[in-house]
DRENDO-1510 file (C-alpha; in Angstrom, 1 decimal, always signed):
<recs>
REC; n; res; u; v; w
REC; 1; MET; +4.4; +22.3; -16.9 .
REC; 2; SER; +7.5; +20.2; -17.3 .
REC; 3; GLU; +7.5; +16.6; -16.2 .
REC; 4; ASN; +8.9; +15.9; -12.8 .
REC; 5; SER; +12.7; +15.6; -13.1 .
REC; 6; ALA; +12.6; +12.9; -10.4 .
REC; 7; ASP; +10.5; +10.8; -12.9 .
REC; 8; ARG; +12.7; +11.3; -15.9 .
REC; 9; ASP; +16.1; +10.3; -14.5 .
REC; 10; GLY; +17.5; +6.8; -15.0 .
REC; 11; PRO; +18.0; +4.2; -12.2 .
REC; 12; ASP; +21.7; +5.0; -11.8 .
REC; 13; SER; +21.2; +8.7; -11.7 .
REC; 14; PRO; +22.3; +10.6; -8.6 .
REC; 15; THR; +18.9; +12.3; -8.6 .
REC; 16; GLY; +15.7; +11.2; -6.7 .
REC; 17; VAL; +14.6; +8.6; -9.3 .
REC; 18; ARG; +11.1; +7.6; -8.6 .
REC; 19; PRO; +10.5; +3.8; -8.3 .
REC; 20; ALA; +8.0; +1.9; -10.3 .
REC; 21; ALA; +4.5; +2.0; -8.9 .
REC; 22; ASP; +4.6; -1.5; -7.4 .
REC; 23; SER; +7.9; -0.9; -5.7 .
REC; 24; ALA; +6.8; +2.5; -4.4 .
REC; 25; ARG; +3.9; +1.0; -2.4 .
REC; 26; LEU; +4.4; +0.6; +1.3 .
REC; 27; THR; +4.9; -3.0; +2.4 .
REC; 28; VAL; +4.5; -4.9; +5.6 .
REC; 29; ASP; +8.2; -5.0; +6.1 .
REC; 30; ASP; +8.5; -1.2; +5.4 .
REC; 31; LEU; +6.1; -0.5; +8.3 .
REC; 32; LEU; +7.8; -3.0; +10.7 .
REC; 33; ALA; +11.4; -1.9; +9.8 .
REC; 34; SER; +10.9; +1.8; +10.4 .
REC; 35; PRO; +10.5; +3.8; +13.7 .
REC; 36; ARG; +7.5; +5.8; +12.4 .
REC; 37; GLY; +5.9; +2.7; +10.7 .
REC; 38; ARG; +6.0; +0.7; +13.9 .
REC; 39; SER; +4.7; +3.7; +15.9 .
REC; 40; LEU; +1.8; +4.0; +13.5 .
REC; 41; LEU; +0.8; +0.4; +14.0 .
REC; 42; TYR; +1.2; +0.7; +17.7 .
REC; 43; ALA; -1.1; +3.7; +17.8 .
REC; 44; ILE; -3.7; +2.0; +15.6 .
REC; 45; VAL; -3.7; -1.1; +17.8 .
REC; 46; GLY; -3.8; +0.9; +21.0 .
REC; 47; ALA; -6.8; +2.9; +19.8 .
REC; 48; SER; -8.8; -0.1; +18.6 .
REC; 49; GLU; -11.6; -1.7; +20.6 .
REC; 50; MET; -11.3; -5.0; +22.3 .
REC; 51; ASP; -13.0; -8.0; +20.8 .
REC; 52; ALA; -16.6; -8.4; +21.9 .
REC; 53; GLY; -17.2; -10.6; +24.9 .
REC; 54; THR; -13.9; -9.9; +26.5 .
REC; 55; ASP; -13.5; -8.3; +29.9 .
REC; 56; ASP; -12.6; -4.7; +29.5 .
REC; 57; GLU; -11.4; -4.2; +33.1 .
REC; 58; PRO; -7.8; -3.2; +33.3 .
REC; 59; VAL; -5.3; -5.7; +34.9 .
REC; 60; GLY; -4.4; -4.6; +38.4 .
REC; 61; ASP; -1.0; -4.9; +40.0 .
REC; 62; GLY; -2.1; -7.9; +42.0 .
REC; 63; ASP; -3.3; -9.8; +38.9 .
REC; 64; VAL; +0.2; -10.1; +37.4 .
REC; 65; GLU; +3.2; -11.6; +39.0 .
REC; 66; THR; +6.7; -10.2; +38.4 .
REC; 67; VAL; +8.5; -12.3; +35.9 .
REC; 68; GLY; +12.2; -12.5; +34.9 .
REC; 69; ASP; +13.6; -12.8; +31.4 .
REC; 70; GLY; +13.7; -16.6; +31.7 .
REC; 71; ASP; +10.1; -16.9; +32.7 .
REC; 72; VAL; +8.6; -16.2; +29.3 .
REC; 73; GLU; +10.8; -18.2; +27.0 .
REC; 74; PRO; +8.5; -20.5; +25.0 .
REC; 75; GLY; +9.3; -24.2; +24.7 .
REC; 76; ASP; +8.1; -26.3; +21.8 .
REC; 77; ASP; +4.9; -27.4; +23.6 .
REC; 78; VAL; +4.3; -24.4; +25.7 .
REC; 79; GLU; +1.5; -22.0; +25.0 .
REC; 80; VAL; +2.6; -18.5; +26.0 .
REC; 81; ASP; +0.2; -15.9; +27.2 .
REC; 82; PRO; +0.4; -12.7; +25.1 .
REC; 83; ALA; +0.5; -10.7; +28.3 .
REC; 84; ASP; +3.7; -12.4; +29.3 .
REC; 85; VAL; +5.3; -12.1; +25.9 .
REC; 86; LEU; +4.5; -8.4; +25.5 .
REC; 87; GLY; +5.3; -7.7; +29.1 .
REC; 88; CYS; +8.7; -9.2; +28.5 .
REC; 89; ALA; +9.1; -7.0; +25.4 .
REC; 90; ALA; +8.3; -3.9; +27.4 .
REC; 91; LEU; +10.9; -4.8; +30.1 .
REC; 92; THR; +13.5; -5.5; +27.4 .
REC; 93; ALA; +12.8; -2.2; +25.8 .
REC; 94; ALA; +13.0; -0.3; +29.1 .
REC; 95; GLU; +16.3; -2.0; +29.8 .
REC; 96; THR; +17.6; -1.1; +26.4 .
REC; 97; ILE; +16.8; +2.6; +26.9 .
REC; 98; ASP; +18.2; +2.7; +30.4 .
REC; 99; ARG; +21.5; +0.9; +29.3 .
REC; 100; GLU; +22.2; +2.7; +26.0 .
REC; 101; TRP; +20.9; +6.2; +26.7 .
REC; 102; GLU; +21.8; +6.1; +30.4 .
REC; 103; THR; +18.9; +8.2; +31.4 .
REC; 104; GLY; +15.8; +8.0; +33.6 .
REC; 105; ILE; +12.8; +6.7; +31.7 .
REC; 106; LEU; +9.1; +6.9; +32.5 .
REC; 107; ILE; +7.4; +3.7; +31.2 .
REC; 108; SER; +3.9; +4.7; +32.2 .
REC; 109; ASP; +1.8; +7.7; +33.4 .
REC; 110; SER; +2.1; +6.5; +37.0 .
REC; 111; GLY; +5.4; +8.4; +37.4 .
REC; 112; ALA; +7.4; +5.2; +38.3 .
REC; 113; ASP; +10.9; +5.2; +36.8 .
REC; 114; PHE; +12.6; +2.1; +35.5 .
REC; 115; ALA; +14.1; +1.2; +38.8 .
REC; 116; GLU; +10.5; +0.9; +40.2 .
REC; 117; LEU; +9.0; -0.6; +37.1 .
REC; 118; ARG; +6.7; -3.6; +37.8 .
REC; 119; GLU; +5.7; -6.2; +35.3 .
REC; 120; ALA; +2.1; -5.3; +35.9 .
REC; 121; ASP; +2.3; -2.0; +34.1 .
REC; 122; ALA; +3.5; -3.6; +30.8 .
REC; 123; ALA; +1.4; -6.7; +31.2 .
REC; 124; ALA; -1.8; -4.7; +31.7 .
REC; 125; GLU; -1.3; -3.0; +28.4 .
REC; 126; ALA; -0.3; -6.3; +26.7 .
REC; 127; VAL; -3.5; -8.0; +27.8 .
REC; 128; GLY; -5.4; -5.2; +26.2 .
REC; 129; LEU; -3.5; -5.5; +23.0 .
REC; 130; GLY; -3.9; -9.3; +23.0 .
REC; 131; ARG; -7.7; -8.9; +23.1 .
REC; 132; ARG; -7.8; -7.0; +19.8 .
REC; 133; THR; -8.3; -8.6; +16.4 .
REC; 134; PRO; -6.4; -7.0; +13.5 .
REC; 135; HIS; -8.8; -5.0; +11.3 .
REC; 136; VAL; -8.6; -2.2; +8.8 .
REC; 137; PRO; -8.9; +1.2; +10.5 .
REC; 138; SER; -11.2; +3.9; +9.1 .
REC; 139; GLN; -9.7; +6.9; +7.4 .
REC; 140; ALA; -10.4; +9.0; +10.5 .
REC; 141; GLU; -8.7; +6.4; +12.7 .
REC; 142; LEU; -5.8; +6.3; +10.4 .
REC; 143; GLU; -5.4; +10.1; +10.4 .
REC; 144; SER; -5.7; +10.3; +14.1 .
REC; 145; ALA; -3.1; +7.6; +14.6 .
REC; 146; MET; -0.7; +9.3; +12.3 .
REC; 147; ALA; -1.2; +12.6; +14.1 .
REC; 148; GLU; -0.3; +10.8; +17.3 .
REC; 149; VAL; +2.9; +9.5; +15.7 .
REC; 150; ILE; +3.9; +12.9; +14.5 .
REC; 151; ALA; +3.3; +14.4; +17.9 .
REC; 152; GLY; +5.7; +11.9; +19.4 .
REC; 153; ALA; +8.5; +12.5; +16.9 .
REC; 154; MET; +11.3; +14.1; +18.9 .
REC; 155; TYR; +14.9; +14.2; +17.8 .
REC; 156; TRP; +16.5; +15.9; +20.8 .
REC; 157; GLN; +15.9; +13.3; +23.4 .
REC; 158; PRO; +15.7; +9.5; +23.8 .
REC; 159; PRO; +12.8; +7.8; +22.1 .
REC; 160; ASP; +9.5; +7.5; +24.0 .
REC; 161; PRO; +9.3; +4.1; +25.8 .
REC; 162; GLU; +6.4; +3.1; +23.5 .
REC; 163; ASP; +8.6; +3.6; +20.4 .
REC; 164; VAL; +11.3; +1.3; +21.9 .
REC; 165; ILE; +8.7; -1.2; +23.0 .
REC; 166; ALA; +7.4; -1.3; +19.4 .
REC; 167; ALA; +10.9; -2.0; +18.1 .
REC; 168; ASP; +11.4; -5.0; +20.2 .
REC; 169; PRO; +11.5; -8.2; +18.0 .
REC; 170; VAL; +8.7; -9.8; +20.0 .
REC; 171; MET; +6.5; -6.8; +19.7 .
REC; 172; VAL; +7.2; -6.6; +16.0 .
REC; 173; ASP; +5.9; -10.1; +15.6 .
REC; 174; VAL; +2.7; -9.1; +17.4 .
REC; 175; LEU; +2.3; -6.0; +15.2 .
REC; 176; ARG; +2.8; -8.0; +12.0 .
REC; 177; PRO; -0.8; -9.3; +11.5 .
REC; 178; TRP; -2.0; -5.7; +11.8 .
REC; 179; ALA; +0.5; -4.5; +9.2 .
REC; 180; GLU; -0.6; -7.3; +6.9 .
REC; 181; VAL; -4.3; -6.4; +7.2 .
REC; 182; ILE; -3.7; -2.7; +6.6 .
REC; 183; ILE; -1.3; -3.2; +3.7 .
REC; 184; ASP; -3.6; -5.7; +2.0 .
REC; 185; SER; -6.6; -3.3; +2.3 .
REC; 186; GLY; -4.8; -0.8; +0.0 .
REC; 187; LEU; -5.6; +2.0; +2.5 .
REC; 188; LEU; -2.0; +3.3; +2.3 .
REC; 189; ASP; -1.5; +3.0; -1.5 .
REC; 190; SER; -2.2; +6.7; -2.1 .
REC; 191; TRP; +0.7; +7.5; +0.4 .
REC; 192; SER; +3.1; +6.5; -2.4 .
REC; 193; ALA; +1.2; +8.1; -5.3 .
REC; 194; GLY; +3.7; +11.0; -5.7 .
REC; 195; LEU; +3.3; +14.7; -5.7 .
REC; 196; ASP; +0.0; +16.1; -7.1 .
REC; 197; PHE; +1.0; +19.4; -8.6 .
REC; 198; ASP; -2.7; +20.5; -8.7 .
REC; 199; ASP; -3.0; +19.9; -5.0 .
REC; 200; LEU; -0.4; +22.2; -3.4 .
REC; 201; TRP; -1.5; +24.1; -0.3 .
REC; 202; GLU; +0.6; +26.6; +1.6 .
REC; 203; LEU; -0.5; +27.0; +5.2 .
REC; 204; THR; -0.3; +30.4; +6.9 .
REC; 205; TRP; -0.7; +30.0; +10.7 .
REC; 206; ASP; -2.2; +32.4; +13.2 .
REC; 207; ASP; +1.1; +32.4; +14.9 .
REC; 208; SER; +1.3; +35.8; +16.6 .
REC; 209; ASP; +3.2; +34.4; +19.6 .
REC; 210; HIS; +6.1; +33.5; +17.4 .
REC; 211; THR; +6.0; +36.0; +14.5 .
REC; 212; GLY; +5.0; +39.0; +16.4 .
REC; 213; ASP; +2.1; +39.8; +14.2 .
REC; 214; ILE; -0.5; +37.8; +12.3 .
REC; 215; PRO; +0.9; +37.5; +8.7 .
REC; 216; THR; -0.8; +39.8; +6.2 .
REC; 217; ARG; -2.0; +36.9; +4.1 .
REC; 218; LEU; -4.1; +35.6; +7.0 .
REC; 219; SER; -6.1; +38.7; +7.3 .
REC; 220; ALA; -6.2; +39.6; +3.6 .
REC; 221; ASP; -9.5; +39.4; +1.6 .
REC; 222; PRO; -9.4; +36.0; -0.2 .
REC; 223; ALA; -10.7; +37.6; -3.4 .
REC; 224; SER; -7.6; +39.9; -3.5 .
REC; 225; LEU; -5.3; +36.9; -3.1 .
REC; 226; MET; -7.1; +35.1; -6.0 .
REC; 227; SER; -7.3; +38.2; -8.2 .
REC; 228; GLY; -6.0; +36.1; -11.2 .
REC; 229; ALA; -2.9; +38.1; -11.6 .
REC; 230; ASP; +0.4; +36.3; -11.4 .
REC; 231; CYS; +2.7; +36.7; -8.4 .
REC; 232; PRO; +5.7; +39.0; -9.2 .
REC; 233; PRO; +8.3; +37.4; -11.4 .
REC; 234; PRO; +10.7; +35.1; -9.6 .
REC; 235; SER; +13.0; +37.1; -7.3 .
REC; 236; ASP; +16.0; +36.3; -5.2 .
REC; 237; ALA; +13.9; +35.7; -2.0 .
REC; 238; ALA; +14.4; +31.9; -1.8 .
REC; 239; ALA; +18.1; +32.2; -2.7 .
REC; 240; ALA; +18.6; +34.9; -0.1 .
REC; 241; ALA; +16.9; +32.7; +2.6 .
REC; 242; LEU; +19.1; +29.8; +1.7 .
REC; 243; ARG; +22.3; +31.9; +1.8 .
REC; 244; GLU; +21.3; +33.1; +5.3 .
REC; 245; TRP; +20.6; +29.5; +6.3 .
REC; 246; SER; +24.0; +28.4; +5.0 .
REC; 247; ALA; +25.8; +31.1; +6.8 .
REC; 248; GLU; +24.1; +30.2; +10.1 .
REC; 249; VAL; +24.8; +26.5; +9.8 .
REC; 250; ALA; +28.5; +27.2; +9.0 .
REC; 251; SER; +28.8; +29.6; +12.0 .
REC; 252; SER; +27.1; +27.1; +14.3 .
REC; 253; GLU; +29.3; +24.2; +13.2 .
REC; 254; SER; +32.4; +26.3; +13.8 .
REC; 255; GLU; +31.3; +27.4; +17.3 .
REC; 256; TYR; +30.5; +23.8; +18.3 .
REC; 257; ARG; +33.9; +22.6; +17.0 .
REC; 258; GLN; +35.6; +25.2; +19.1 .
REC; 259; GLU; +33.7; +23.9; +22.1 .
REC; 260; PHE; +34.7; +20.3; +21.4 .
REC; 261; ALA; +38.3; +21.4; +21.0 .
REC; 262; LYS; +38.2; +22.7; +24.6 .
REC; 263; ASP; +36.3; +19.6; +25.9 .
REC; 264; PRO; +36.2; +16.6; +23.6 .
REC; 265; ARG; +33.5; +15.1; +25.8 .
REC; 266; ALA; +31.2; +18.1; +25.7 .
REC; 267; ALA; +27.5; +17.2; +25.6 .
REC; 268; GLY; +25.9; +20.5; +24.7 .
REC; 269; SER; +22.6; +20.5; +22.9 .
REC; 270; GLY; +22.3; +21.9; +19.4 .
REC; 271; GLU; +19.8; +22.2; +16.5 .
REC; 272; TRP; +18.1; +19.0; +15.7 .
REC; 273; TRP; +16.3; +19.6; +12.3 .
REC; 274; SER; +17.6; +18.8; +8.8 .
REC; 275; THR; +15.1; +20.9; +6.9 .
REC; 276; PRO; +16.0; +23.9; +4.7 .
REC; 277; ALA; +15.3; +27.6; +5.7 .
REC; 278; HIS; +11.9; +28.0; +7.3 .
REC; 279; GLU; +11.3; +31.2; +5.3 .
REC; 280; LEU; +10.9; +29.1; +2.2 .
REC; 281; VAL; +7.5; +28.3; +0.8 .
REC; 282; MET; +6.2; +24.9; +2.0 .
REC; 283; THR; +3.2; +23.1; +0.6 .
REC; 284; THR; +1.2; +20.0; +1.5 .
REC; 285; GLY; -1.5; +17.9; -0.1 .
REC; 286; THR; -4.9; +16.9; +1.2 .
REC; 287; TRP; -6.6; +14.0; +2.8 .
REC; 288; PRO; -9.6; +12.4; +0.9 .
REC; 289; SER; -11.9; +14.8; +2.9 .
REC; 290; GLY; -10.1; +17.8; +1.4 .
REC; 291; GLU; -8.4; +18.8; +4.7 .
REC; 292; PRO; -4.8; +19.8; +4.2 .
REC; 293; ILE; -2.5; +17.1; +5.5 .
REC; 294; GLY; -0.2; +19.6; +7.1 .
REC; 295; LEU; -2.8; +20.9; +9.5 .
REC; 296; SER; -2.6; +17.9; +11.8 .
REC; 297; LEU; +0.7; +16.4; +10.8 .
REC; 298; VAL; +3.2; +18.8; +12.3 .
REC; 299; GLU; +6.4; +17.8; +14.1 .
REC; 300; ASP; +7.2; +20.0; +17.1 .
REC; 301; ASP; +4.0; +22.0; +16.6 .
REC; 302; PHE; +3.1; +24.9; +18.9 .
REC; 303; GLY; -0.6; +23.9; +19.4 .
REC; 304; LEU; -1.9; +26.4; +16.9 .
REC; 305; SER; -5.6; +26.2; +16.1 .
REC; 306; ARG; -6.2; +28.5; +13.1 .
REC; 307; ALA; -4.7; +28.6; +9.7 .
REC; 308; ARG; -5.3; +29.8; +6.1 .
REC; 309; ALA; -4.7; +27.4; +3.3 .
REC; 310; CYS; -3.9; +28.8; -0.1 .
REC; 311; ARG; -3.8; +26.5; -3.2 .
REC; 312; LEU; -0.8; +27.5; -5.2 .
REC; 313; ARG; -0.1; +27.5; -8.9 .
REC; 314; LEU; +3.5; +27.1; -10.1 .
REC; 315; TRP; +5.5; +28.6; -12.9 .
REC; 316; ASP; +5.7; +26.4; -16.0 .
REC; 317; THR; +9.2; +25.0; -15.5 .
REC; 318; TYR; +10.1; +23.1; -12.3 .
REC; 319; GLY; +11.9; +20.1; -11.1 .
REC; 320; VAL; +11.2; +18.2; -7.8 .
REC; 321; PHE; +13.3; +15.7; -6.0 .
REC; 322; ILE; +11.0; +13.0; -4.5 .
REC; 323; VAL; +11.9; +11.2; -1.3 .
REC; 324; ASP; +10.0; +8.0; -1.0 .
REC; 325; ARG; +12.5; +6.0; +1.0 .
REC; 326; PRO; +15.7; +6.4; +3.0 .
REC; 327; GLU; +17.9; +5.6; +0.0 .
REC; 328; GLN; +16.7; +8.7; -1.7 .
REC; 329; TRP; +17.5; +10.9; +1.3 .
REC; 330; ALA; +21.0; +9.2; +1.2 .
REC; 331; VAL; +21.3; +10.2; -2.4 .
REC; 332; LEU; +20.8; +13.9; -1.5 .
REC; 333; CYS; +23.4; +13.6; +1.3 .
REC; 334; ARG; +25.9; +11.9; -0.9 .
REC; 335; LYS; +25.6; +14.3; -3.8 .
REC; 336; TYR; +25.3; +17.5; -1.7 .
REC; 337; PRO; +26.9; +16.7; +1.7 .
REC; 338; LEU; +27.1; +19.3; +4.4 .
REC; 339; ASP; +29.0; +18.2; +7.5 .
REC; 340; VAL; +27.1; +19.1; +10.7 .
REC; 341; THR; +28.8; +16.6; +13.0 .
REC; 342; ALA; +29.6; +19.0; +15.9 .
REC; 343; GLN; +26.2; +20.7; +16.1 .
REC; 344; ARG; +24.1; +17.6; +15.7 .
REC; 345; ARG; +26.4; +15.2; +17.6 .
REC; 346; GLN; +24.7; +15.3; +21.0 .
REC; 347; VAL; +21.0; +15.7; +20.0 .
REC; 348; TRP; +21.1; +13.0; +17.4 .
REC; 349; PHE; +23.0; +10.7; +19.8 .
REC; 350; GLU; +20.1; +11.2; +22.2 .
REC; 351; ALA; +17.6; +10.3; +19.5 .
REC; 352; THR; +19.5; +7.4; +18.0 .
REC; 353; GLY; +22.2; +6.1; +20.3 .
REC; 354; ARG; +24.8; +6.8; +17.5 .
REC; 355; ARG; +27.9; +9.0; +17.7 .
REC; 356; GLY; +29.8; +9.6; +14.5 .
REC; 357; ARG; +30.0; +11.8; +11.4 .
REC; 358; TRP; +26.7; +13.4; +10.5 .
REC; 359; VAL; +25.7; +15.2; +7.3 .
REC; 360; ILE; +22.6; +16.8; +5.9 .
REC; 361; PRO; +21.8; +18.0; +2.3 .
REC; 362; ASP; +23.4; +21.3; +1.5 .
REC; 363; TRP; +20.2; +22.9; +0.4 .
REC; 364; PRO; +21.7; +25.9; -1.6 .
REC; 365; ARG; +23.5; +23.3; -3.8 .
REC; 366; VAL; +20.3; +21.2; -4.1 .
REC; 367; ALA; +18.5; +24.4; -5.3 .
REC; 368; GLU; +21.0; +24.7; -8.2 .
REC; 369; GLU; +19.3; +21.5; -9.7 .
REC; 370; TYR; +15.9; +21.3; -8.2 .
REC; 371; ASP; +13.1; +23.8; -7.4 .
REC; 372; GLY; +11.7; +21.7; -4.6 .
REC; 373; VAL; +12.1; +18.6; -2.4 .
REC; 374; TYR; +9.1; +16.5; -1.6 .
REC; 375; VAL; +8.8; +13.9; +1.2 .
REC; 376; SER; +5.7; +11.7; +0.7 .
REC; 377; LEU; +3.7; +10.1; +3.4 .
REC; 378; ALA; +5.4; +6.8; +2.5 .
REC; 379; GLY; +8.8; +8.5; +2.5 .
REC; 380; TYR; +8.2; +9.9; +5.9 .
REC; 381; LEU; +7.1; +6.6; +7.4 .
REC; 382; ARG; +10.1; +4.8; +5.9 .
REC; 383; THR; +12.7; +7.5; +6.7 .
REC; 384; ALA; +12.0; +9.8; +9.6 .
REC; 385; GLY; +13.8; +8.9; +12.8 .
REC; 386; ALA; +15.9; +6.2; +11.2 .
REC; 387; VAL; +19.7; +6.5; +10.9 .
REC; 388; VAL; +20.3; +6.8; +7.2 .
REC; 389; ASP; +23.6; +5.4; +6.1 .
REC; 390; VAL; +25.3; +7.7; +3.6 .
REC; 391; GLY; +28.6; +5.8; +2.9 .
REC; 392; ASP; +32.2; +5.3; +3.9 .
REC; 393; ALA; +34.0; +8.0; +5.8 .
REC; 394; ASP; +36.3; +8.6; +2.8 .
REC; 395; ARG; +33.4; +10.1; +0.9 .
REC; 396; LEU; +34.1; +13.4; +2.7 .
REC; 397; PRO; +37.5; +15.0; +3.2 .
REC; 398; GLU; +38.6; +15.1; +6.8 .
REC; 399; SER; +38.0; +18.5; +8.4 .
REC; 400; ALA; +39.9; +20.2; +11.2 .
REC; 401; GLY; +38.3; +20.1; +14.6 .
REC; 402; ARG; +35.7; +17.4; +13.9 .
REC; 403; PRO; +34.8; +15.7; +17.2 .
REC; 404; THR; +35.5; +12.0; +17.3 .
REC; 405; VAL; +35.7; +10.9; +20.9 .
REC; 406; GLY; +33.2; +8.2; +21.6 .
REC; 407; ASP; +32.3; +7.5; +18.0 .
REC; 408; THR; +30.3; +4.4; +17.6 .
REC; 409; ASP; +31.2; +3.8; +14.0 .
REC; 410; ASP; +33.4; +5.2; +11.2 .
REC; 411; ARG; +30.6; +5.7; +8.7 .
REC; 412; ILE; +28.8; +8.8; +7.4 .
REC; 413; ALA; +25.1; +9.0; +8.3 .
REC; 414; SER; +22.2; +11.4; +8.3 .
REC; 415; LEU; +18.8; +11.8; +10.0 .
REC; 416; MET; +15.7; +13.3; +8.4 .
REC; 417; ALA; +14.3; +15.3; +11.2 .
REC; 418; GLY; +11.7; +18.1; +11.4 .
REC; 419; TRP; +10.3; +17.4; +7.9 .
REC; 420; ASN; +6.5; +17.0; +8.1 .
REC; 421; PRO; +4.9; +14.2; +6.1 .
REC; 422; ASP; +3.6; +15.0; +2.6 .
REC; 423; THR; +5.5; +18.3; +2.6 .
REC; 424; THR; +7.4; +20.1; -0.2 .
REC; 425; TYR; +10.0; +22.7; +0.5 .
REC; 426; TRP; +10.3; +25.0; -2.5 .
REC; 427; LEU; +14.0; +26.0; -2.9 .
REC; 428; THR; +13.4; +28.5; -5.6 .
REC; 429; ASP; +10.7; +31.2; -6.3 .
REC; 430; ALA; +8.5; +28.7; -8.1 .
REC; 431; VAL; +5.1; +30.0; -7.1 .
REC; 432; ALA; +3.1; +31.8; -9.9 .
REC; 433; GLY; -0.2; +32.5; -8.1 .
REC; 434; ILE; -3.0; +31.5; -5.7 .
REC; 435; THR; -6.1; +29.7; -7.1 .
REC; 436; GLU; -8.1; +29.0; -3.9 .
REC; 437; VAL; -8.3; +30.1; -0.3 .
REC; 438; VAL; -9.8; +28.2; +2.6 .
REC; 439; ASP; -9.7; +29.2; +6.3 .
REC; 440; TRP; -9.5; +26.4; +8.9 .
REC; 441; ALA; -10.0; +26.3; +12.6 .
REC; 442; GLN; -9.7; +23.5; +15.2 .
REC; 443; ASP; -12.8; +22.6; +17.0 .
REC; 444; ASP; -12.3; +23.2; +20.8 .
REC; 445; GLU; -14.2; +20.1; +21.8 .
REC; 446; THR; -13.3; +17.4; +19.2 .
REC; 447; GLY; -9.9; +18.8; +18.1 .
REC; 448; ALA; -11.0; +18.2; +14.4 .
REC; 449; TRP; -10.1; +20.8; +11.8 .
REC; 450; VAL; -13.1; +22.5; +10.3 .
REC; 451; ALA; -13.3; +24.6; +7.2 .
REC; 452; GLN; -14.7; +28.0; +8.0 .
REC; 453; PRO; -17.4; +29.7; +6.0 .
REC; 454; ARG; -16.3; +32.7; +4.1 .
REC; 455; PRO; -18.0; +35.9; +5.4 .
REC; 456; ALA; -20.7; +37.3; +3.2 .
REC; 457; ARG; -19.5; +40.3; +1.2 .
REC; 458; PRO; -21.3; +43.5; +2.0 .
</recs>
């Protein structure tokens, strides 16, 4: 097989040049600077046990007094209770959401909205966090926390309050010791290791509710899938899917621009994802246990509980663009820009608070140079949910009908949305065959994915 084209390009190349090993590794600042990185830390801390010897009783409403913004400002000689600091962070976050997104927010499961929010809710959680000593999570705890992060990734509405709380500067300082311990442990080093071309698994879901019928591959005899014969020679299937995708995006953009022409302040919802055509082959790698990563890390999943994983073999020649960080997503958008300002304007405003010119990669054009695009676990943590700056507005010619009322800046930006961690979209017909088949089912009691024994042959 050819070397990865993302590895052989120079540092000034417009392609997805892969950084050196040391610079590719996740850092403490990477985790704290990115929405998904902070959410991962927040989930790990929240799931950890309190230190031995502490009172595990929750703080009641009567145990915490309501405080104002000025009540928790530390002086030089004042020792500040973590509950007060984190409680203030929670209030600040709630105020930020309420002010910038102008929408009702639930800050807890109690059903109280911001107007009824009491300091006790945030402080009770903060006291619990303050009782936890930073430590390295187990692999199972890490995977569980990451699954929680992915489940909360939504790009069509304001961020969850927990995500905004985690972004508050005071909370970031609290999360930093956890980030340092986890990064120093090396637990996340493999998340930047790159694409393993011998560990590519395509998942076929038991998705009869959405596809109408269980796909043939799901019910086929595994031995027939691994017969050793190559798949048919590359066809036009991937190109046809991308052409259809391109036509749908262009039509949608035109329709939304017509609506904005009628009402410049229209707030209609639209598509929120920035992935290529869903008909394309998608692959994922595996956790150390051998479980495909894509089983549990699925944005906007349908709660499916059964899947067939097929390990794929590629044709000899291929090139893959690797996204390890936001800058590489920006490279794709700069070289292959597709303006989706009108159709993404409202949904991505809800998710980010930004209004302006939005682009995504024009995937048919990307396919002219690359067979696939891979977003690593590290790339997902650094990039997903963050507004990615693409450049000055003059990078794109002005187009008729582009909505501009209420723009918050004059830049071009993008959002990587709907792309699952450690996932490759194959933009060409690169698959040569299937080398292994494993059926997986989710345990009803534990929620864990379990490999299913293959039925004995008669």
